N, C-alpha and C positions, 0 to 999 in steps of 0.2 A: 351723465350730467344731460344729454340731449334728451335722455328717458325723463329727468326731474321736470325739466322744459316741457315737457310734452302736457304731463300729469297736473304739471300749475295750468295748462293754458285748460286743458280738460273741469280741470278744478273750478278754476272763473267761468266756466262756460255754466257746470252746475248751477254756481253763484246768483249768475244774473239770471236764470233758470227760473232761479227760485226767488228771487224779487219781482221777475214780471207774472210768478203765482199771483202776487197779492191783487192784480187787476182779473177784469173778469176775461177768460180762455173760456174757450170751446171745451165739453168736458176728454176728448182727447188729448189735449195740451197736457191734462192734468194724469195720465194716464203713462205717457211719453216720458213725464216728469220724473214719474216715479221708477220707470224702469233705469230710465237715468242715475236717477239716485240711489240705488238699490244697487245697479251695477258700480260705481263709483266707491259707494262707501265701502261695500262688499270686497272691493281693489286694495282697499285702503287698509281695513280690516287685516286681509291676509298679507297686506305687506309689511303692518305692524308685527302682525304673527312672526312670521318668517326673519321679521329682523333679529328679535329678539328670543323667539321660540319659550317664550311664557303666554299665560294669558292676563294681561296687564285692561289696567280700568281703562285707556285707551279702547285697547282690542272689543270692549264689553261695548264701550259705550258708544261706535263705531259700528259694530253689529246689530246691537240694536236697533241704530238708526236706518241700516238695512231692512232688517223685521218691518220695522215700522212702514219704509216707503215699498217694500216688498209687492208688487204687482200682480204677484200666482192668487196671492189671501188676501182680497179686500179688508182691508181695514175700516172702519167707517167713525171718522171724527165728523162735526160739526167745522165750519169753513173758518170760522175763529180758533178753533183747536189746533189745524192746520197750518192758520196764519203761526202760530206760536212756536209749533213743532217747525215753522219752516227755519224761522229767527232762529232756536237753536244751533238749526241743520249749518247754515250759514257762517254761525262765531264758529262753529267747530270744523267746518271747513277752512276756516281761516287762519285758524288753530295749528289746523295740520300744514298749512303753507308756510306760514311762521316757522311751528319743530321745522320744517327739511328744509329751510331757507337756513336755519342757522346753525346745521349742522354739516350742510354742503360748506357754507364757508369759514368752516374754522378746518 
C-alpha cells in the first residue's frame, strides 16, 4: 500500500512536469523531463508485465511512451508534436493511477 502511494506521488510529479513543459523552459529541463518520464513509464511497463506475465496492449503502450522519451537516443519532433505527445502521456498516466486505485479498493 505504501509503495502504491509513492508511485502515485511520482506519477503526479511526472504529470506536473509534463504540464510545465507547455511553457518556455530551458533545454536542460526537457532533458530531465525525458529521463524522468522514460524511467517512470519503463517501471509502469515492467510492473504491468510482471502482474500479468503477458504482453498486453497496456504494456506495449507504456513501452512505446518510454521509447519516445528515451534520453539516450534522441527522437526529434517539433514542439507542437511534443505537446500532443505530452497530452497523450498525461492521459495515460491518469488512466494508470485510476486503474491502480480501482484495483486496490477491491
